[in-house]
matplotlib code that plots the C-alpha trace (Angstrom):
import matplotlib.pyplot as plt

x = [-32.7, -34.4, -34.2, -36.5, -34.4, -31.3, -32.9, -34.1, -30.6, -28.8, -28.4, -26.5, -24.0, -21.2, -21.5, -21.6, -18.6, -16.7, -17.5, -16.2, -13.0, -12.5, -13.1, -10.5, -8.0, -8.5, -8.1, -4.9, -3.5, -4.4, -2.7, 0.5, 0.3, 0.0, 2.4, 4.9, 7.8, 7.2, 7.0, 10.3, 11.9, 10.7, 12.2, 15.5, 15.5, 14.5, 17.5, 19.8, 18.5, 19.2, 22.7, 23.4, 22.2, 19.3, 16.7, 16.9, 16.5, 13.0, 11.9, 13.2, 11.4, 8.1, 8.3, 9.5, 6.5, 4.1, 5.7, 5.7, 2.0, 1.3, 3.4, 1.5, -1.8, -0.5, 0.7, -2.6, -4.4, -7.0, -7.2, -10.8, -12.3, -15.0, -17.8, -16.9, -15.2, -11.7, -9.0]
y = [-17.9, -18.0, -15.8, -13.2, -12.8, -12.5, -9.8, -7.9, -8.0, -7.1, -3.4, -4.6, -6.7, -4.2, -4.2, -7.9, -8.2, -5.7, -7.6, -10.8, -9.1, -7.6, -11.1, -12.6, -9.9, -10.4, -14.1, -13.8, -11.2, -13.6, -16.5, -14.4, -13.0, -16.5, -18.3, -20.0, -19.6, -15.9, -15.6, -17.5, -15.2, -12.2, -13.7, -14.1, -10.5, -9.3, -11.1, -9.6, -6.1, -6.8, -8.0, -5.0, -2.6, -1.3, -2.1, -2.3, -5.5, -4.3, -3.7, -7.1, -8.8, -7.1, -7.9, -11.4, -12.1, -10.8, -13.0, -16.1, -15.5, -15.4, -18.6, -20.3, -19.4, -20.5, -23.8, -24.5, -23.6, -21.5, -18.6, -17.3, -16.4, -13.8, -16.3, -17.3, -20.6, -21.5, -22.8]
z = [-20.5, -23.8, -26.9, -25.4, -22.4, -24.5, -26.6, -23.5, -22.0, -25.3, -24.2, -21.2, -23.3, -23.0, -19.2, -19.0, -21.3, -19.2, -16.0, -17.6, -18.6, -15.1, -13.6, -15.9, -15.0, -11.3, -11.6, -13.5, -11.1, -8.2, -10.0, -10.4, -6.8, -5.3, -7.6, -5.3, -7.7, -8.0, -4.2, -3.8, -6.4, -4.4, -1.2, -3.0, -4.2, -0.7, 0.8, -1.9, -1.0, 2.7, 2.0, -0.3, 2.5, 0.4, 3.1, 6.9, 9.0, 10.1, 6.5, 5.6, 8.5, 7.6, 3.9, 4.5, 6.8, 4.1, 1.5, 3.7, 4.5, 0.7, 0.2, 2.9, 1.3, -2.1, -0.8, 0.9, -2.2, -0.4, -2.7, -2.7, -6.1, -6.9, -6.8, -3.2, -4.2, -3.3, -5.7]

ax = plt.figure().add_subplot(projection="3d")
ax.plot(x, y, z, "-o")
ax.set_aspect("equal")
plt.show()
């Protein structure tokens, strides 16, 4: 895209900039969400909550399954990004 295209798209610069910021935030949130060490920490906390009687066995099983699913995705490295690629 040349100079003319850039000039014509200049009024949309704030929208394009906002879209970029949103993409960056989503990517960072996904990186944190699928971080194996963070998931393992959450599993440890979950076990502590069960031992302390703060959650029931059913709640523990449900949350543990969700965390293990996330860990499996993280370990495979199949996190899909906005542009349809996987990382």
